[in-house]
C-alpha positions in Angstrom: 81.8 83.4 119.1 85.5 84.1 119.3 86.2 86.5 122.1 88.0 89.0 119.9 87.9 91.6 122.7 90.7 89.5 124.3 93.0 91.2 121.8 91.6 94.6 122.9 89.6 97.4 121.2 90.7 100.7 119.9 88.8 103.8 118.5 88.4 104.0 114.7 86.5 107.0 113.6 83.7 107.4 116.2 83.5 103.7 117.1 85.4 101.3 119.2 86.4 98.3 117.1 88.0 94.9 117.9 91.6 95.0 117.0 91.4 92.0 114.6 89.2 92.9 111.6 89.1 91.6 108.1 90.4 92.8 104.7 88.5 91.9 101.6 91.3 92.1 99.0 91.6 88.3 98.5 87.9 87.9 97.8 88.3 89.2 94.2 89.6 87.1 91.3 93.3 86.5 90.5 95.3 89.6 90.6 92.5 91.3 92.6 90.7 91.5 89.3 87.3 90.2 88.3 84.9 88.2 90.3 85.9 85.5 92.9 86.4 82.0 91.8 83.8 80.9 94.3 81.2 83.5 95.2 79.5 81.4 97.8 82.8 80.8 99.6 83.4 84.6 99.6 80.0 85.2 101.1 80.6 82.6 103.7 83.9 84.1 104.8 82.4 87.6 105.3 79.4 86.2 107.2 81.6 84.0 109.4 83.9 87.0 110.2 81.0 89.1 111.5 79.4 86.1 113.3 82.8 85.6 115.1 82.9 89.2 116.3 84.7 91.1 113.5 83.3 94.7 113.4 85.9 96.3 111.2 85.8 95.4 107.5 88.4 97.0 105.1 87.6 97.1 101.4 87.9 99.1 98.2 85.8 99.5 95.1 88.9 99.0 93.0 89.1 95.4 94.2 87.5 93.7 91.2 86.8 96.5 90.4 83.3 96.7 92.1 83.0 92.9 92.6 84.3 92.8 96.2 82.1 95.7 97.5 79.1 94.1 95.9 79.8 90.8 97.7 80.2 92.8 101.0 76.7 94.2 100.4 75.2 90.9 99.6 76.8 89.1 102.5 76.4 91.6 105.2 73.6 94.0 104.3 71.6 95.4 106.0 74.7 96.2 108.1 74.9 95.7 111.9 74.9 99.0 113.7 78.4 98.4 115.2 80.0 97.4 111.9 82.6 99.9 110.6 83.4 99.6 106.9 86.6 101.3 105.7 87.2 101.8 102.0 89.9 103.3 99.8 90.0 105.7 96.9 92.8 107.1 94.7 93.3 104.0 92.6 91.7 102.9 89.3 92.0 99.8 87.1 92.3 99.4 83.4 90.7 96.7 81.3 93.6 94.3 81.9 93.6 94.9 85.7 96.6 97.3 85.9 96.7 99.6 88.9 96.3 103.3 88.0 96.7 106.6 89.8 93.2 108.1 90.0 93.2 111.1 92.3 91.9 113.9 90.2 88.8 115.7 91.8 86.4 114.1 89.4 87.9 110.7 89.8 87.7 110.9 93.6 84.2 112.1 93.6 83.2 109.2 91.2 85.0 106.7 93.4 83.1 107.9 96.5 79.8 107.5 94.7 80.8 104.1 93.3 81.6 102.9 96.9 78.3 104.3 98.2 76.3 102.5 95.4 78.1 99.2 95.5 78.2 99.0 99.3 74.6 100.1 99.6 75.4 103.0 101.9 74.3 106.6 102.2 77.5 107.7 103.9 80.9 106.0 104.1 82.3 105.4 107.6 86.0 105.7 106.6 87.6 106.7 103.3 91.3 106.1 103.1 93.1 108.1 100.4 95.6 105.7 98.8 98.5 107.7 97.6 99.9 106.5 94.3 102.9 108.8 93.7 104.7 105.4 93.8 102.6 102.3 93.7 105.1 100.2 95.5 105.9 102.3 98.5 105.4 105.8 100.1 107.1 108.7 98.1 107.3 112.3 99.0 104.9 114.7 97.2 102.0 117.0 98.0 98.6 115.4 98.7 96.8 118.7 99.3 94.6 118.7 96.3 93.1 115.2 96.6 92.6 115.6 100.4 90.8 119.0 99.8 88.4 117.1 97.5 87.8 114.5 100.1 87.3 117.1 102.8 84.7 118.8 100.6 82.9 115.4 100.2 83.0 115.0 104.0 81.4 118.4 104.4 78.7 117.3 102.0 77.9 114.4 104.3 79.1 111.5 102.1 82.1 110.6 104.2 82.3 110.4 108.0 86.1 110.1 108.5 89.2 110.4 106.3 92.2 108.2 106.5 95.5 107.9 104.6 97.3 105.0 102.9 100.8 104.6 101.6 102.0 107.9 103.1 105.2 109.4 104.4 105.5 111.2 107.8 105.6 114.5 105.9 102.4 113.7 104.0 100.7 112.7 107.3 101.7 116.1 108.8 100.4 117.9 105.6 97.1 116.0 105.8 96.6 116.9 109.5 96.6 120.6 108.5 93.7 119.9 106.0 91.5 117.5 107.9 91.3 115.2 110.9 93.1 112.0 110.1 91.2 109.0 111.4 93.8 106.3 110.6 96.9 105.5 108.6 97.2 102.3 106.5 100.7 101.5 105.4 102.7 98.3 104.7 103.9 97.0 108.0 104.6 93.6 109.6 107.1 91.6 111.6 109.8 91.9 108.9 108.8 95.2 107.3 109.1 97.8 110.0 110.1 101.0 108.2 107.2 102.7 109.9 108.2 101.9 113.5 108.5 105.6 114.4 105.1 106.4 112.8 103.4 103.7 114.7 104.7 105.1 117.9 103.8 108.7 117.0 100.3 107.8 116.1 99.9 105.7 119.3 100.8 108.8 121.3 98.1 110.8 119.4 95.5 108.0 119.8 95.3 107.4 116.1 95.0 103.9 114.7 97.7 102.4 112.4 96.2 99.7 110.1 99.1 97.6 108.7 98.3 96.1 105.3 100.0 92.8 104.4 100.3 92.0 108.1 101.2 88.4 107.1 103.4 89.3 104.1 100.8 89.7 101.4 100.9 87.2 98.7 104.3 85.9 99.9 103.6 84.8 103.5 106.1 85.5 106.1 108.7 82.8 106.6 111.4 82.5 109.3 113.0 79.6 111.2 112.7 81.6 114.4 109.1 82.3 113.7 108.4 78.7 113.1 110.2 77.6 116.2 108.3 80.0 118.4 105.0 78.9 116.8 105.8 75.3 117.5 106.7 76.0 121.2 103.4 78.0 121.6 101.3 75.4 119.8 100.2 78.0 117.3 100.8 78.6 113.5 103.6 80.9 112.4 101.0 83.4 111.0 99.1 83.4 114.2 102.3 84.3 116.0 103.0 87.1 113.4 99.6 88.5 114.1 100.0 88.2 117.9 103.3 90.1 117.6 101.5 93.0 115.9 98.8 93.0 118.7 101.5 93.2 121.3 103.7 95.7 119.4 101.4 98.7 120.0 97.8 99.1 121.2 96.9 101.3 118.2 97.6 98.6 115.6 94.3 97.4 114.0 94.8 94.2 112.0 92.9 93.4 108.8 94.3 90.0 107.7 92.5 88.8 104.5 91.7 85.3 103.3 89.2 83.6 101.0 89.0 80.6 103.3 86.8 80.2 106.3 89.4 77.8 107.9 92.1 80.4 107.5 89.8 83.1 108.8 89.2 81.1 112.0 93.0 80.6 112.4 93.6 84.3 112.0 90.9 85.2 114.6 92.4 82.7 117.0 95.5 84.8 117.1 93.7 87.0 119.7 94.4 84.3 122.2 98.1 83.7 121.5 100.1 84.9 124.4 103.7 85.9 123.6 106.2 85.7 126.5 109.0 88.3 126.7 111.6 85.9 125.3 109.5 85.2 122.3 109.0 88.9 121.7 112.7 89.4 121.8 113.4 86.6 119.4 110.8 87.8 117.0 112.1 91.3 117.0 115.5 89.9 116.1 114.2 88.5 112.8 115.9 90.5 110.0 113.9 92.4 107.4 113.5 90.6 104.1 109.9 90.1 103.1 108.9 90.2 99.4 107.8 93.6 98.2 104.0 94.1 98.1 101.9 94.1 94.9 101.5 97.4 93.2 98.6 98.6 95.3 96.5 97.6 98.3 
């Protein structure tokens, strides 16, 4: 088993989780739509992740839709007692796979029940509300009504903890007046650092920040400096990018996704990549410029 605790642990909800987890987005078909190309490979990735010490799985019932959560249930159920599964609501899909805003009270309630059914759970550990005022990036606007709906579902005992995704600092502040925020999940990586101040604020408050697309999403991070440092450290560029996140702040919980067991093992090995001070300085000097993320995560 990989010693993922070498990368540290941090509280998520009411559990301590290893700081390298796993995101299921790439287990769905092309465009995160439909079933996976290879269902047995998808099952193997999930089972290997947990065998190697991953105890934080990030998923969503709109991946597929439904297909990915059903694979999670088949691969990992009955779930280990220390496994935390975080899911997302607020997004729907049409028949062609387009990403749709779905945050009306009835849509959120249905999404929570869909997640419960497809994951085979009686209560969801973490439900992140994915804001879709702009599918590509955070945009200002009230999120009071959908969060009130999720808070009501929490009181009903269907949700343990509520998190946020694709939010601005103002929306985070608004949410904290409505409910306790368990985590924030926004786009963040070595070259996409608009949320630096939010990462630091949440660290002071003891709240996890879960960067999505930590490796650049469907356009992997590329940089001459990154490649040179990886060569010097005898690591891959993407392992170095993950190691930078681990060192950037102790409240960063990583959820790199892959549909390959080989790539999964490489991602988990980032827990043992040590970055000297000069490497950190060089990495932080890499200019912004990653490709924009897909319409939703």
